[in-house]
Residue, then its C-alpha position, 0 to 999 in steps of 0.5 A: x627518233x633517238x631510243x638512247x642519247x647521252x651527254x658528257x657521260x663520264x664513269x670514273x673508277x678509282x684507277x680508270x676512267x671507263x666513259x670520258x665525256x661520252x656524247x652519242x645518239x642511238x637512233x631507231x633500228x639496228x645500231x653497232x657499238x664498236x671498240x676494242x676490249x676495254x673501250x667502255x662499251x660494257x660499261x655504257x650498257x650498265x649505265x643505260x640500264x641503270x645498273x651503274x650511276x655515271x660520275x658525271x654527265x647524263x644519259x636518256x633511255x626511251x625518254x627516261x633517265x636510267x640514273x633516276x628510273x632504272x626499274x622503268x628503263x629496264x621494264x622497257x629494255x632487253x639485255x643480253x650480257x656477254x658472259x655465260x650466266x645461265x643456270x645449268x640445271x634449268x631449261x630454256x623453257x623454264x628460264x625464259x618463261x621465269x624472265x617473261x614473268x619477272x618482266x611483268x607478263x601473266x603466266x599464261x602469256x609468259x608461256x605462250x611468249x616464251x614458246x614463240x620467241x624460242x622458236x624464233x630463235x631456233x631452240x624449239x626442239x631443245x627447249x626442254x633440255x637443260x642449259x648446262x648441256x647446250x653448246x655456246x651457240x645455243x646458250x647464246x641464243x637462250x640469252x638472246x630469247x629471254x632479252x626479247x621475251x617481254x617484247x621491249x622497244x629497245x635490246x641491248x646485246x653485249x658482244x653476242x657472237x663472242x666465242x661462237x664458230x663462223x656458222x653460229x656467228x652468221x645464224x646470230x648476225x641474221x637473228x639480230x638482223x630480224x629482230x631489228x628489221x622484222x620485229x620492229x625492236x630497236x638493237x644496240x649491239x656491241x662488238x669488238x669486230x667491226x666487219x661483222x656489223x656490215x650486214x645487220x647494222x644500219x648505224x655504227x658508233x666507234x668508241x675507244x677509251x671511253x670517247x666517241x671516235x666516229x658515228x654514221x650511217x653504215x651506208x655513208x661509211x661503206x660508199x662505193x670506191x669507184x671501182x668495179x670487179x669484172x669476172x669473165x668466163x674463159x680459158x686459164x689466164x683470161x682475166x690477165x688478157x682482159x686487164x691487159x687489153x684494158x691497160x692498153x685502152x687507157x683503162x686503170x686495171x689490175x688483177x684481184x684474185x681471178x677477177x679484174x678490178x677497174x677504175x671507173x673514172x667515166x661512164x664509157x669505161x663500162x662500155x670499154x670493159x663490155x667491148x674488150x670482153x666481146x673482142x677477146x671471145x669471152x663470157x662476161x659473168x658480172x660487173x660489180x661495184x666494189x664498196x668499202x668495207x667498214x674495216x677498211x674505212x677505220x683502217x684506211x691508209x692516208x693515201x691509197x696505193x696506186x694499183x699495179x698491173x701484172x705484166 
């Protein structure tokens, strides 16, 4: 079931067309909307929230037209803006509770729900601190909390990992995954970093210059390459011994760091790998399928290079 549909969506500014005949479908679950800065991601979100009226075409969000039913859409949709917009002299508990009440929750229910979501996003112990003293990661968590406090059917997250260090980025992606897969809230998350959406997004939409480039299930984009990585346990250089022995048996293999990547053209190749490792008296740590990353999918050369074996 689709939570968002657009048809021929156009957003024309005096000097630039931000959305150019954009037609797409966002299904239930977690959807990544990927594009470089200026691709039209933030404009799309504002149109879906009814904050901008499109120049042409139309959209439906949870079955409603945001151009004519913007208030009803915003009652059922959460929104986390990209930029820092939090009042510095207010605590997270006060702010999130205020947003809950603005969304229609009674005061007691808003207080209870505020406590719950701040705990979910990891701000339970810091909820009474003024947000002006928060780190960037804590501010992003507070913005996420206010976006889900009213239990929306859909939440729109605009570049939620922007400005975060690697650990905070991982934490945010884990939260997004929980919201979409444990809380039952559909998520549309924008990013200019394609690879970071692999772990949480079920569906990927790529836009550029306001146009749709590609849309597909993440699993379809990151299908197996037909290769496996082999990791062995033994003395220094044992990986090269294994690779050379495989090549001598007609198997295509090449170094991959301290491991060996092997082309599996037929099921018997896996037996050959096992036999070679045993014959060399080494330990077999793992044989793991290699999948394409999203960045490889969208930046893949027309013809992959022929693997070479280090001699």
